[in-house]
All heavy atoms as a GROMACS GRO file, in nm:
protein
  598
    1MET      N    1  -0.655   0.253  -1.004
    1MET     CA    2  -0.635   0.315  -0.873
    1MET      C    3  -0.502   0.267  -0.809
    1MET      O    4  -0.444   0.341  -0.734
    1MET     CB    5  -0.753   0.266  -0.781
    1MET     CG    6  -0.758   0.337  -0.653
    1MET     SD    7  -0.784   0.511  -0.676
    1MET     CE    8  -0.777   0.571  -0.518
    2SER      N    9  -0.455   0.147  -0.852
    2SER     CA   10  -0.332   0.100  -0.794
    2SER      C   11  -0.213   0.185  -0.841
    2SER      O   12  -0.116   0.205  -0.763
    2SER     CB   13  -0.310  -0.045  -0.835
    2SER     OG   14  -0.290  -0.056  -0.975
    3TYR      N   15  -0.220   0.243  -0.960
    3TYR     CA   16  -0.112   0.328  -1.009
    3TYR      C   17  -0.110   0.458  -0.932
    3TYR      O   18  -0.004   0.513  -0.905
    3TYR     CB   19  -0.130   0.358  -1.160
    3TYR     CG   20  -0.098   0.238  -1.245
    3TYR    CD1   21  -0.199   0.165  -1.303
    3TYR    CD2   22   0.033   0.197  -1.263
    3TYR    CE1   23  -0.170   0.053  -1.382
    3TYR    CE2   24   0.062   0.088  -1.346
    3TYR     CZ   25  -0.038   0.015  -1.402
    3TYR     OH   26  -0.012  -0.096  -1.478
    4ILE      N   27  -0.229   0.511  -0.895
    4ILE     CA   28  -0.230   0.634  -0.812
    4ILE      C   29  -0.172   0.607  -0.675
    4ILE      O   30  -0.089   0.686  -0.623
    4ILE     CB   31  -0.378   0.681  -0.804
    4ILE    CG1   32  -0.426   0.731  -0.936
    4ILE    CG2   33  -0.391   0.794  -0.694
    4ILE    CD1   34  -0.572   0.763  -0.940
    5CYS      N   35  -0.205   0.490  -0.618
    5CYS     CA   36  -0.155   0.456  -0.484
    5CYS      C   37  -0.004   0.433  -0.492
    5CYS      O   38   0.070   0.479  -0.401
    5CYS     CB   39  -0.222   0.330  -0.431
    5CYS     SG   40  -0.390   0.359  -0.384
    6ALA      N   41   0.045   0.372  -0.593
    6ALA     CA   42   0.192   0.350  -0.609
    6ALA      C   43   0.264   0.480  -0.627
    6ALA      O   44   0.371   0.498  -0.570
    6ALA     CB   45   0.217   0.258  -0.729
    7THR      N   46   0.206   0.573  -0.703
    7THR     CA   47   0.269   0.705  -0.723
    7THR      C   48   0.274   0.780  -0.590
    7THR      O   49   0.373   0.845  -0.559
    7THR     CB   50   0.194   0.788  -0.829
    7THR    OG1   51   0.191   0.710  -0.947
    7THR    CG2   52   0.262   0.924  -0.853
    8LEU      N   53   0.166   0.776  -0.516
    8LEU     CA   54   0.166   0.842  -0.384
    8LEU      C   55   0.266   0.778  -0.293
    8LEU      O   56   0.330   0.852  -0.214
    8LEU     CB   57   0.026   0.826  -0.325
    8LEU     CG   58  -0.082   0.922  -0.376
    8LEU    CD1   59  -0.217   0.888  -0.318
    8LEU    CD2   60  -0.047   1.064  -0.345
    9ASN      N   61   0.287   0.647  -0.299
    9ASN     CA   62   0.386   0.584  -0.216
    9ASN      C   63   0.528   0.628  -0.250
    9ASN      O   64   0.613   0.634  -0.163
    9ASN     CB   65   0.378   0.431  -0.230
    9ASN     CG   66   0.276   0.371  -0.134
    9ASN    OD1   67   0.230   0.439  -0.040
    9ASN    ND2   68   0.243   0.251  -0.154
   10VAL      N   69   0.555   0.661  -0.375
   10VAL     CA   70   0.688   0.707  -0.410
   10VAL      C   71   0.714   0.847  -0.354
   10VAL      O   72   0.826   0.871  -0.306
   10VAL     CB   73   0.705   0.706  -0.569
   10VAL    CG1   74   0.834   0.779  -0.607
   10VAL    CG2   75   0.697   0.568  -0.616
   11PHE      N   76   0.618   0.936  -0.362
   11PHE     CA   77   0.639   1.072  -0.318
   11PHE      C   78   0.606   1.097  -0.173
   11PHE      O   79   0.662   1.182  -0.110
   11PHE     CB   80   0.562   1.165  -0.408
   11PHE     CG   81   0.615   1.165  -0.553
   11PHE    CD1   82   0.540   1.109  -0.653
   11PHE    CD2   83   0.741   1.216  -0.578
   11PHE    CE1   84   0.586   1.108  -0.782
   11PHE    CE2   85   0.788   1.216  -0.708
   11PHE     CZ   86   0.708   1.163  -0.810
   12PHE      N   87   0.507   1.028  -0.121
   12PHE     CA   88   0.464   1.044   0.019
   12PHE      C   89   0.450   0.906   0.082
   12PHE      O   90   0.347   0.836   0.071
   12PHE     CB   91   0.326   1.117   0.028
   12PHE     CG   92   0.325   1.246  -0.046
   12PHE    CD1   93   0.260   1.260  -0.166
   12PHE    CD2   94   0.389   1.354   0.008
   12PHE    CE1   95   0.259   1.379  -0.235
   12PHE    CE2   96   0.390   1.477  -0.060
   12PHE     CZ   97   0.322   1.490  -0.181
   13ALA      N   98   0.554   0.858   0.143
   13ALA     CA   99   0.568   0.723   0.192
   13ALA      C  100   0.446   0.686   0.284
   13ALA      O  101   0.415   0.754   0.380
   13ALA     CB  102   0.697   0.705   0.274
   14GLY      N  103   0.380   0.578   0.251
   14GLY     CA  104   0.273   0.523   0.326
   14GLY      C  105   0.134   0.573   0.293
   14GLY      O  106   0.033   0.506   0.318
   15ILE      N  107   0.119   0.689   0.229
   15ILE     CA  108  -0.009   0.746   0.202
   15ILE      C  109  -0.082   0.662   0.100
   15ILE      O  110  -0.204   0.634   0.115
   15ILE     CB  111   0.004   0.894   0.153
   15ILE    CG1  112   0.075   0.982   0.256
   15ILE    CG2  113  -0.127   0.950   0.115
   15ILE    CD1  114  -0.001   0.992   0.389
   16GLY      N  115  -0.016   0.610   0.002
   16GLY     CA  116  -0.081   0.529  -0.100
   16GLY      C  117  -0.128   0.395  -0.040
   16GLY      O  118  -0.231   0.344  -0.077
   17THR      N  119  -0.053   0.343   0.051
   17THR     CA  120  -0.090   0.215   0.114
   17THR      C  121  -0.208   0.236   0.202
   17THR      O  122  -0.299   0.154   0.205
   17THR     CB  123   0.030   0.158   0.195
   17THR    OG1  124   0.144   0.151   0.114
   17THR    CG2  125  -0.001   0.021   0.255
   18ILE      N  126  -0.212   0.346   0.278
   18ILE     CA  127  -0.329   0.380   0.363
   18ILE      C  128  -0.453   0.398   0.272
   18ILE      O  129  -0.559   0.349   0.304
   18ILE     CB  130  -0.296   0.501   0.450
   18ILE    CG1  131  -0.190   0.467   0.551
   18ILE    CG2  132  -0.429   0.552   0.518
   18ILE    CD1  133  -0.138   0.592   0.620
   19LEU      N  134  -0.437   0.471   0.161
   19LEU     CA  135  -0.548   0.493   0.072
   19LEU      C  136  -0.599   0.359   0.013
   19LEU      O  137  -0.718   0.336   0.006
   19LEU     CB  138  -0.506   0.585  -0.043
   19LEU     CG  139  -0.613   0.616  -0.147
   19LEU    CD1  140  -0.730   0.688  -0.083
   19LEU    CD2  141  -0.548   0.695  -0.262
   20SER      N  142  -0.505   0.270  -0.022
   20SER     CA  143  -0.545   0.138  -0.076
   20SER      C  144  -0.618   0.057   0.030
   20SER      O  145  -0.706  -0.026  -0.005
   20SER     CB  146  -0.430   0.061  -0.130
   20SER     OG  147  -0.344   0.016  -0.022
   21ALA      N  148  -0.591   0.074   0.155
   21ALA     CA  149  -0.664   0.003   0.263
   21ALA      C  150  -0.813   0.043   0.262
   21ALA      O  151  -0.900  -0.037   0.285
   21ALA     CB  152  -0.602   0.034   0.399
   22TYR      N  153  -0.840   0.169   0.241
   22TYR     CA  154  -0.980   0.219   0.235
   22TYR      C  155  -1.043   0.190   0.102
   22TYR      O  156  -1.165   0.161   0.100
   22TYR     CB  157  -0.984   0.368   0.267
   22TYR     CG  158  -0.958   0.397   0.411
   22TYR    CD1  159  -0.835   0.442   0.455
   22TYR    CD2  160  -1.059   0.375   0.506
   22TYR    CE1  161  -0.811   0.465   0.586
   22TYR    CE2  162  -1.034   0.399   0.643
   22TYR     CZ  163  -0.908   0.446   0.682
   22TYR     OH  164  -0.886   0.468   0.816
   23VAL      N  165  -0.969   0.190  -0.003
   23VAL     CA  166  -1.029   0.165  -0.136
   23VAL      C  167  -1.069   0.016  -0.148
   23VAL      O  168  -1.171  -0.018  -0.207
   23VAL     CB  169  -0.932   0.203  -0.247
   23VAL    CG1  170  -0.982   0.154  -0.383
   23VAL    CG2  171  -0.918   0.356  -0.250
   24SER      N  172  -0.990  -0.077  -0.083
   24SER     CA  173  -1.017  -0.213  -0.098
   24SER      C  174  -1.142  -0.256  -0.020
   24SER      O  175  -1.189  -0.364  -0.034
   24SER     CB  176  -0.898  -0.292  -0.050
   24SER     OG  177  -0.876  -0.276   0.089
   25CYS      N  178  -1.197  -0.166   0.064
   25CYS     CA  179  -1.312  -0.203   0.145
   25CYS      C  180  -1.443  -0.159   0.081
   25CYS      O  181  -1.548  -0.170   0.144
   25CYS     CB  182  -1.298  -0.142   0.285
   25CYS     SG  183  -1.331   0.037   0.289
   26LYS      N  184  -1.446  -0.121  -0.041
   26LYS     CA  185  -1.568  -0.069  -0.103
   26LYS      C  186  -1.680  -0.174  -0.112
   26LYS      O  187  -1.796  -0.140  -0.113
   26LYS     CB  188  -1.543  -0.008  -0.238
   26LYS     CG  189  -1.496  -0.106  -0.342
   26LYS     CD  190  -1.462  -0.036  -0.475
   26LYS     CE  191  -1.400  -0.135  -0.568
   26LYS     NZ  192  -1.361  -0.072  -0.690
   27ASN      N  193  -1.643  -0.302  -0.120
   27ASN     CA  194  -1.745  -0.407  -0.133
   27ASN      C  195  -1.795  -0.456   0.002
   27ASN      O  196  -1.912  -0.487   0.019
   27ASN     CB  197  -1.692  -0.526  -0.212
   27ASN     CG  198  -1.669  -0.489  -0.357
   27ASN    OD1  199  -1.739  -0.397  -0.410
   27ASN    ND2  200  -1.576  -0.556  -0.421
   28SER      N  201  -1.707  -0.459   0.100
   28SER     CA  202  -1.747  -0.520   0.233
   28SER      C  203  -1.757  -0.414   0.347
   28SER      O  204  -1.795  -0.453   0.455
   28SER     CB  205  -1.642  -0.627   0.266
   28SER     OG  206  -1.518  -0.566   0.290
   29ASN      N  207  -1.722  -0.294   0.322
   29ASN     CA  208  -1.726  -0.187   0.422
   29ASN      C  209  -1.636  -0.219   0.544
   29ASN      O  210  -1.658  -0.171   0.652
   29ASN     CB  211  -1.865  -0.154   0.467
   29ASN     CG  212  -1.945  -0.091   0.357
   29ASN    OD1  213  -1.893  -0.024   0.275
   29ASN    ND2  214  -2.076  -0.117   0.356
   30VAL      N  215  -1.536  -0.302   0.526
   30VAL     CA  216  -1.437  -0.333   0.632
   30VAL      C  217  -1.302  -0.286   0.581
   30VAL      O  218  -1.259  -0.336   0.477
   30VAL     CB  219  -1.439  -0.483   0.665
   30VAL    CG1  220  -1.335  -0.516   0.765
   30VAL    CG2  221  -1.576  -0.528   0.709
   31VAL      N  222  -1.233  -0.205   0.663
   31VAL     CA  223  -1.104  -0.153   0.621
   31VAL      C  224  -1.003  -0.267   0.637
   31VAL      O  225  -1.001  -0.341   0.730
   31VAL     CB  226  -1.067  -0.035   0.712
   31VAL    CG1  227  -0.925   0.015   0.681
   31VAL    CG2  228  -1.164   0.076   0.700
   32ASN      N  229  -0.911  -0.276   0.539
   32ASN     CA  230  -0.805  -0.374   0.539
   32ASN      C  231  -0.706  -0.332   0.644
   32ASN      O  232  -0.624  -0.243   0.620
   32ASN     CB  233  -0.741  -0.383   0.401
   32ASN     CG  234  -0.646  -0.496   0.388
   32ASN    OD1  235  -0.578  -0.532   0.482
   32ASN    ND2  236  -0.644  -0.557   0.270
   33LYS      N  237  -0.710  -0.397   0.756
   33LYS     CA  238  -0.628  -0.360   0.871
   33LYS      C  239  -0.477  -0.376   0.849
   33LYS      O  240  -0.394  -0.304   0.900
   33LYS     CB  241  -0.675  -0.432   1.000
   33LYS     CG  242  -0.812  -0.386   1.040
   33LYS     CD  243  -0.860  -0.475   1.157
   33LYS     CE  244  -1.003  -0.455   1.186
   33LYS     NZ  245  -1.095  -0.523   1.094
   34THR      N  246  -0.443  -0.482   0.773
   34THR     CA  247  -0.302  -0.511   0.744
   34THR      C  248  -0.240  -0.395   0.668
   34THR      O  249  -0.136  -0.344   0.696
   34THR     CB  250  -0.288  -0.644   0.671
   34THR    OG1  251  -0.347  -0.744   0.746
   34THR    CG2  252  -0.138  -0.670   0.643
   35GLN      N  253  -0.308  -0.356   0.562
   35GLN     CA  254  -0.259  -0.246   0.476
   35GLN      C  255  -0.254  -0.112   0.552
   35GLN      O  256  -0.163  -0.036   0.534
   35GLN     CB  257  -0.340  -0.230   0.345
   35GLN     CG  258  -0.310  -0.340   0.248
   35GLN     CD  259  -0.374  -0.316   0.112
   35GLN    OE1  260  -0.466  -0.231   0.104
   35GLN    NE2  261  -0.334  -0.384   0.014
   36LEU      N  262  -0.354  -0.092   0.637
   36LEU     CA  263  -0.356   0.030   0.718
   36LEU      C  264  -0.239   0.033   0.812
   36LEU      O  265  -0.169   0.135   0.823
   36LEU     CB  266  -0.488   0.039   0.793
   36LEU     CG  267  -0.513   0.163   0.876
   36LEU    CD1  268  -0.519   0.283   0.785
   36LEU    CD2  269  -0.642   0.151   0.956
   37PHE      N  270  -0.212  -0.080   0.880
   37PHE     CA  271  -0.097  -0.084   0.969
   37PHE      C  272   0.033  -0.068   0.896
   37PHE      O  273   0.123   0.003   0.939
   37PHE     CB  274  -0.098  -0.216   1.046
   37PHE     CG  275   0.022  -0.236   1.134
   37PHE    CD1  276   0.031  -0.167   1.251
   37PHE    CD2  277   0.122  -0.322   1.098
   37PHE    CE1  278   0.145  -0.182   1.334
   37PHE    CE2  279   0.236  -0.338   1.172
   37PHE     CZ  280   0.249  -0.267   1.291
   38ILE      N  281   0.047  -0.135   0.782
   38ILE     CA  282   0.173  -0.130   0.701
   38ILE      C  283   0.192   0.018   0.659
   38ILE      O  284   0.304   0.074   0.660
   38ILE     CB  285   0.171  -0.217   0.581
   38ILE    CG1  286   0.163  -0.366   0.625
   38ILE    CG2  287   0.283  -0.193   0.488
   38ILE    CD1  288   0.293  -0.414   0.693
   39GLY      N  289   0.084   0.085   0.610
   39GLY     CA  290   0.096   0.224   0.565
   39GLY      C  291   0.139   0.317   0.682
   39GLY      O  292   0.221   0.403   0.661
   40LEU      N  293   0.079   0.297   0.800
   40LEU     CA  294   0.122   0.380   0.913
   40LEU      C  295   0.269   0.357   0.951
   40LEU      O  296   0.340   0.447   0.985
   40LEU     CB  297   0.027   0.354   1.030
   40LEU     CG  298  -0.115   0.403   1.012
   40LEU    CD1  299  -0.201   0.357   1.130
   40LEU    CD2  300  -0.118   0.555   1.004
   41ALA      N  301   0.306   0.228   0.944
   41ALA     CA  302   0.447   0.195   0.976
   41ALA      C  303   0.541   0.257   0.871
   41ALA      O  304   0.649   0.313   0.909
   41ALA     CB  305   0.467   0.043   0.978
   42GLN      N  306   0.505   0.256   0.745
   42GLN     CA  307   0.587   0.322   0.643
   42GLN      C  308   0.595   0.471   0.662
   42GLN      O  309   0.699   0.528   0.651
   42GLN     CB  310   0.524   0.289   0.503
   42GLN     CG  311   0.538   0.147   0.460
   42GLN     CD  312   0.450   0.120   0.338
   42GLN    OE1  313   0.367   0.200   0.294
   42GLN    NE2  314   0.469  -0.001   0.282
   43LEU      N  315   0.485   0.530   0.699
   43LEU     CA  316   0.481   0.671   0.726
   43LEU      C  317   0.567   0.711   0.847
   43LEU      O  318   0.648   0.810   0.833
   43LEU     CB  319   0.338   0.717   0.751
   43LEU     CG  320   0.304   0.868   0.763
   43LEU    CD1  321   0.338   0.935   0.625
   43LEU    CD2  322   0.160   0.887   0.793
   44MET      N  323   0.565   0.633   0.949
   44MET     CA  324   0.642   0.667   1.070
   44MET      C  325   0.789   0.639   1.051
   44MET      O  326   0.875   0.712   1.106
   44MET     CB  327   0.587   0.588   1.189
   44MET     CG  328   0.456   0.637   1.235
   44MET     SD  329   0.399   0.565   1.386
   44MET     CE  330   0.379   0.395   1.343
   45THR      N  331   0.827   0.538   0.972
   45THR     CA  332   0.971   0.508   0.952
   45THR      C  333   1.031   0.571   0.830
   45THR      O  334   1.146   0.547   0.803
   45THR     CB  335   0.990   0.352   0.949
   45THR    OG1  336   0.914   0.301   0.841
   45THR    CG2  337   0.947   0.290   1.077
   46SER      N  338   0.957   0.652   0.762
   46SER     CA  339   1.009   0.714   0.641
   46SER      C  340   1.114   0.819   0.675
   46SER      O  341   1.201   0.846   0.589
   46SER     CB  342   0.897   0.784   0.560
   46SER     OG  343   0.841   0.890   0.632
   47VAL      N  344   1.123   0.858   0.795
   47VAL     CA  345   1.225   0.956   0.838
   47VAL      C  346   1.365   0.888   0.822
   47VAL      O  347   1.462   0.956   0.789
   47VAL     CB  348   1.203   0.995   0.986
   47VAL    CG1  349   1.312   1.083   1.040
   47VAL    CG2  350   1.069   1.065   1.002
   48TRP      N  351   1.374   0.759   0.847
   48TRP     CA  352   1.501   0.689   0.835
   48TRP      C  353   1.514   0.621   0.701
   48TRP      O  354   1.602   0.535   0.683
   48TRP     CB  355   1.511   0.580   0.946
   48TRP     CG  356   1.506   0.640   1.081
   48TRP    CD1  357   1.603   0.713   1.141
   48TRP    CD2  358   1.401   0.635   1.174
   48TRP    NE1  359   1.564   0.752   1.266
   48TRP    CE2  360   1.435   0.705   1.289
   48TRP    CE3  361   1.275   0.573   1.170
   48TRP    CZ2  362   1.356   0.719   1.400
   48TRP    CZ3  363   1.195   0.587   1.285
   48TRP    CH2  364   1.232   0.657   1.394
   49LEU      N  365   1.432   0.652   0.608
   49LEU     CA  366   1.433   0.598   0.470
   49LEU      C  367   1.392   0.457   0.461
   49LEU      O  368   1.365   0.407   0.351
   49LEU     CB  369   1.571   0.620   0.398
   49LEU     CG  370   1.611   0.761   0.375
   49LEU    CD1  371   1.751   0.764   0.310
   49LEU    CD2  372   1.516   0.835   0.286
   50VAL      N  373   1.383   0.381   0.569
   50VAL     CA  374   1.336   0.242   0.565
   50VAL      C  375   1.191   0.241   0.519
   50VAL      O  376   1.159   0.159   0.433
   50VAL     CB  377   1.350   0.177   0.708
   50VAL    CG1  378   1.290   0.044   0.710
   50VAL    CG2  379   1.494   0.177   0.755
   51GLY      N  380   1.105   0.323   0.578
   51GLY     CA  381   0.971   0.320   0.537
   51GLY      C  382   0.946   0.368   0.395
   51GLY      O  383   0.854   0.321   0.324
   52TRP      N  384   1.032   0.458   0.348
   52TRP     CA  385   1.020   0.509   0.213
   52TRP      C  386   1.051   0.396   0.111
   52TRP      O  387   0.979   0.374   0.015
   52TRP     CB  388   1.112   0.626   0.192
   52TRP     CG  389   1.097   0.691   0.052
   52TRP    CD1  390   0.983   0.751   0.009
   52TRP    CD2  391   1.194   0.699  -0.047
   52TRP    NE1  392   1.004   0.797  -0.119
   52TRP    CE2  393   1.134   0.768  -0.156
   52TRP    CE3  394   1.325   0.658  -0.059
   52TRP    CZ2  395   1.205   0.790  -0.272
   52TRP    CZ3  396   1.394   0.684  -0.174
   52TRP    CH2  397   1.332   0.751  -0.282
   53PHE      N  398   1.160   0.324   0.134
   53PHE     CA  399   1.194   0.206   0.046
   53PHE      C  400   1.080   0.103   0.056
   53PHE      O  401   1.043   0.042  -0.047
   53PHE     CB  402   1.327   0.149   0.080
   53PHE     CG  403   1.443   0.238   0.045
   53PHE    CD1  404   1.539   0.269   0.136
   53PHE    CD2  405   1.455   0.288  -0.085
   53PHE    CE1  406   1.647   0.351   0.102
   53PHE    CE2  407   1.559   0.370  -0.124
   53PHE     CZ  408   1.654   0.405  -0.025
   54ALA      N  409   1.034   0.074   0.173
   54ALA     CA  410   0.924  -0.026   0.189
   54ALA      C  411   0.800   0.019   0.119
   54ALA      O  412   0.727  -0.059   0.057
   54ALA     CB  413   0.897  -0.052   0.338
   55SER      N  414   0.775   0.151   0.118
   55SER     CA  415   0.658   0.208   0.058
   55SER      C  416   0.664   0.199  -0.096
   55SER      O  417   0.568   0.164  -0.162
   55SER     CB  418   0.645   0.355   0.097
   55SER     OG  419   0.532   0.415   0.040
   56ILE      N  420   0.780   0.216  -0.149
   56ILE     CA  421   0.799   0.200  -0.294
   56ILE      C  422   0.782   0.055  -0.335
   56ILE      O  423   0.711   0.021  -0.432
   56ILE     CB  424   0.938   0.250  -0.340
   56ILE    CG1  425   0.949   0.401  -0.324
   56ILE    CG2  426   0.969   0.208  -0.482
   56ILE    CD1  427   1.087   0.457  -0.342
   57TYR      N  428   0.833  -0.039  -0.260
   57TYR     CA  429   0.818  -0.183  -0.284
   57TYR      C  430   0.671  -0.217  -0.270
   57TYR      O  431   0.621  -0.297  -0.352
   57TYR     CB  432   0.900  -0.267  -0.190
   57TYR     CG  433   0.886  -0.413  -0.215
   57TYR    CD1  434   0.933  -0.475  -0.332
   57TYR    CD2  435   0.827  -0.489  -0.115
   57TYR    CE1  436   0.917  -0.610  -0.354
   57TYR    CE2  437   0.811  -0.632  -0.136
   57TYR     CZ  438   0.856  -0.684  -0.257
   57TYR     OH  439   0.845  -0.818  -0.271
   58TRP      N  440   0.598  -0.169  -0.173
   58TRP     CA  441   0.459  -0.204  -0.150
   58TRP      C  442   0.374  -0.149  -0.269
   58TRP      O  443   0.284  -0.220  -0.310
   58TRP     CB  444   0.413  -0.145  -0.016
   58TRP     CG  445   0.287  -0.211   0.028
   58TRP    CD1  446   0.162  -0.166   0.008
   58TRP    CD2  447   0.275  -0.332   0.106
   58TRP    NE1  448   0.068  -0.252   0.069
   58TRP    CE2  449   0.139  -0.356   0.127
   58TRP    CE3  450   0.369  -0.420   0.155
   58TRP    CZ2  451   0.090  -0.465   0.201
   58TRP    CZ3  452   0.322  -0.528   0.227
   58TRP    CH2  453   0.184  -0.550   0.250
   59GLY      N  454   0.411  -0.030  -0.317
   59GLY     CA  455   0.344   0.024  -0.434
   59GLY      C  456   0.362  -0.065  -0.557
   59GLY      O  457   0.275  -0.087  -0.634
   60TYR      N  458   0.479  -0.118  -0.571
   60TYR     CA  459   0.510  -0.216  -0.680
   60TYR      C  460   0.419  -0.336  -0.664
   60TYR      O  461   0.364  -0.387  -0.762
   60TYR     CB  462   0.656  -0.254  -0.682
   60TYR     CG  463   0.689  -0.376  -0.755
   60TYR    CD1  464   0.692  -0.380  -0.894
   60TYR    CD2  465   0.719  -0.497  -0.686
   60TYR    CE1  466   0.721  -0.493  -0.964
   60TYR    CE2  467   0.747  -0.612  -0.754
   60TYR     CZ  468   0.747  -0.609  -0.896
   60TYR     OH  469   0.772  -0.725  -0.963
   61LEU      N  470   0.408  -0.385  -0.545
   61LEU     CA  471   0.321  -0.508  -0.519
   61LEU      C  472   0.174  -0.474  -0.548
   61LEU      O  473   0.104  -0.562  -0.597
   61LEU     CB  474   0.338  -0.554  -0.376
   61LEU     CG  475   0.473  -0.620  -0.341
   61LEU    CD1  476   0.479  -0.655  -0.194
   61LEU    CD2  477   0.500  -0.738  -0.427
   62LEU      N  478   0.127  -0.356  -0.515
   62LEU     CA  479  -0.010  -0.314  -0.543
   62LEU      C  480  -0.033  -0.319  -0.694
   62LEU      O  481  -0.140  -0.368  -0.736
   62LEU     CB  482  -0.040  -0.177  -0.484
   62LEU     CG  483  -0.050  -0.167  -0.335
   62LEU    CD1  484  -0.060  -0.018  -0.293
   62LEU    CD2  485  -0.170  -0.245  -0.281
   63VAL      N  486   0.054  -0.264  -0.768
   63VAL     CA  487   0.038  -0.260  -0.914
   63VAL      C  488   0.043  -0.403  -0.972
   63VAL      O  489  -0.034  -0.442  -1.055
   63VAL     CB  490   0.142  -0.170  -0.983
   63VAL    CG1  491   0.142  -0.185  -1.133
   63VAL    CG2  492   0.119  -0.025  -0.944
   64LYS      N  493   0.137  -0.481  -0.922
   64LYS     CA  494   0.153  -0.619  -0.968
   64LYS      C  495   0.025  -0.700  -0.938
   64LYS      O  496  -0.024  -0.769  -1.022
   64LYS     CB  497   0.270  -0.683  -0.895
   64LYS     CG  498   0.306  -0.821  -0.948
   64LYS     CD  499   0.431  -0.872  -0.880
   64LYS     CE  500   0.464  -1.012  -0.923
   64LYS     NZ  501   0.580  -1.060  -0.856
   65LYS      N  502  -0.034  -0.686  -0.823
   65LYS     CA  503  -0.154  -0.754  -0.789
   65LYS      C  504  -0.275  -0.705  -0.873
   65LYS      O  505  -0.358  -0.783  -0.918
   65LYS     CB  506  -0.192  -0.738  -0.639
   65LYS     CG  507  -0.317  -0.808  -0.603
   65LYS     CD  508  -0.331  -0.823  -0.456
   65LYS     CE  509  -0.463  -0.882  -0.425
   65LYS     NZ  510  -0.449  -1.016  -0.371
   66ALA      N  511  -0.280  -0.577  -0.900
   66ALA     CA  512  -0.391  -0.520  -0.982
   66ALA      C  513  -0.381  -0.569  -1.127
   66ALA      O  514  -0.486  -0.579  -1.190
   66ALA     CB  515  -0.385  -0.369  -0.972
   67ARG      N  516  -0.263  -0.589  -1.171
   67ARG     CA  517  -0.249  -0.640  -1.307
   67ARG      C  518  -0.284  -0.790  -1.324
   67ARG      O  519  -0.292  -0.837  -1.438
   67ARG     CB  520  -0.103  -0.616  -1.357
   67ARG     CG  521  -0.075  -0.469  -1.370
   67ARG     CD  522   0.066  -0.449  -1.420
   67ARG     NE  523   0.069  -0.493  -1.562
   67ARG     CZ  524   0.181  -0.498  -1.632
   67ARG    NH1  525   0.291  -0.465  -1.581
   67ARG    NH2  526   0.173  -0.541  -1.759
   68GLY      N  527  -0.299  -0.855  -1.212
   68GLY     CA  528  -0.347  -0.994  -1.215
   68GLY      C  529  -0.240  -1.097  -1.195
   68GLY      O  530  -0.263  -1.215  -1.213
   69ASP      N  531  -0.121  -1.061  -1.156
   69ASP     CA  532  -0.016  -1.154  -1.125
   69ASP      C  533  -0.052  -1.230  -1.001
   69ASP      O  534  -0.084  -1.175  -0.894
   69ASP     CB  535   0.120  -1.085  -1.106
   69ASP     CG  536   0.176  -1.030  -1.236
   69ASP    OD1  537   0.125  -1.062  -1.340
   69ASP    OD2  538   0.267  -0.948  -1.228
   70ASN      N  539  -0.050  -1.360  -1.006
   70ASN     CA  540  -0.090  -1.444  -0.893
   70ASN      C  541   0.015  -1.454  -0.784
   70ASN      O  542  -0.011  -1.499  -0.676
   70ASN     CB  543  -0.124  -1.583  -0.939
   70ASN     CG  544  -0.248  -1.584  -1.028
   70ASN    OD1  545  -0.338  -1.499  -1.008
   70ASN    ND2  546  -0.256  -1.678  -1.114
   71GLU      N  547   0.137  -1.410  -0.812
   71GLU     CA  548   0.242  -1.425  -0.718
   71GLU      C  549   0.265  -1.301  -0.632
   71GLU      O  550   0.362  -1.291  -0.560
   71GLU     CB  551   0.373  -1.457  -0.791
   71GLU     CG  552   0.366  -1.588  -0.864
   71GLU     CD  553   0.494  -1.619  -0.940
   71GLU    OE1  554   0.598  -1.557  -0.906
   71GLU    OE2  555   0.493  -1.696  -1.034
   72ALA      N  556   0.177  -1.207  -0.638
   72ALA     CA  557   0.188  -1.081  -0.562
   72ALA      C  558   0.178  -1.116  -0.409
   72ALA      O  559   0.093  -1.198  -0.376
   72ALA     CB  560   0.084  -0.982  -0.598
   73ASP      N  561   0.261  -1.051  -0.330
   73ASP     CA  562   0.262  -1.083  -0.184
   73ASP      C  563   0.176  -0.992  -0.100
   73ASP      O  564   0.186  -0.991   0.017
   73ASP     CB  565   0.409  -1.074  -0.134
   73ASP     CG  566   0.499  -1.178  -0.194
   73ASP    OD1  567   0.449  -1.284  -0.231
   73ASP    OD2  568   0.618  -1.151  -0.212
   74VAL      N  569   0.092  -0.917  -0.161
   74VAL     CA  570   0.002  -0.822  -0.088
   74VAL      C  571  -0.102  -0.903  -0.015
   74VAL      O  572  -0.170  -0.985  -0.073
   74VAL     CB  573  -0.063  -0.719  -0.182
   74VAL    CG1  574  -0.156  -0.627  -0.103
   74VAL    CG2  575   0.047  -0.643  -0.257
   75SER      N  576  -0.118  -0.876   0.111
   75SER     CA  577  -0.209  -0.952   0.196
   75SER      C  578  -0.354  -0.924   0.163
   75SER      O  579  -0.388  -0.810   0.131
   75SER     CB  580  -0.182  -0.917   0.343
   75SER     OG  581  -0.279  -0.977   0.424
   76GLU      N  582  -0.436  -1.025   0.169
   76GLU     CA  583  -0.578  -1.010   0.139
   76GLU      C  584  -0.651  -0.953   0.259
   76GLU      O  585  -0.762  -0.899   0.245
   76GLU     CB  586  -0.639  -1.145   0.099
   76GLU     CG  587  -0.598  -1.192  -0.038
   76GLU     CD  588  -0.651  -1.102  -0.147
   76GLU    OE1  589  -0.768  -1.049  -0.135
   76GLU    OE2  590  -0.584  -1.085  -0.249
   77ASN      N  591  -0.605  -0.969   0.380
   77ASN     CA  592  -0.680  -0.932   0.496
   77ASN      C  593  -0.596  -0.833   0.579
   77ASN      O  594  -0.507  -0.822   0.626
   77ASN     CB  595  -0.722  -1.051   0.579
   77ASN     CG  596  -0.817  -1.012   0.692
   77ASN    OD1  597  -0.860  -0.900   0.699
   77ASN    ND2  598  -0.836  -1.110   0.776
   0.00000   0.00000   0.00000
């Protein structure tokens, strides 16, 4: 699922991050508010390309965390 979210982040800034906020809540039924906020910020600032670059980087971090790298900076909450 992280690869789908990362691909969405490349083509549609912030959408993959927002999707990952909802996917990560499947066990606890609580939406990851940090990822939701980051995704909305990426979506709103993508007009100036800042959000688009941040979205690509966040997609990279999602994939890195899903692969099991312990140094991923993606927030747990």
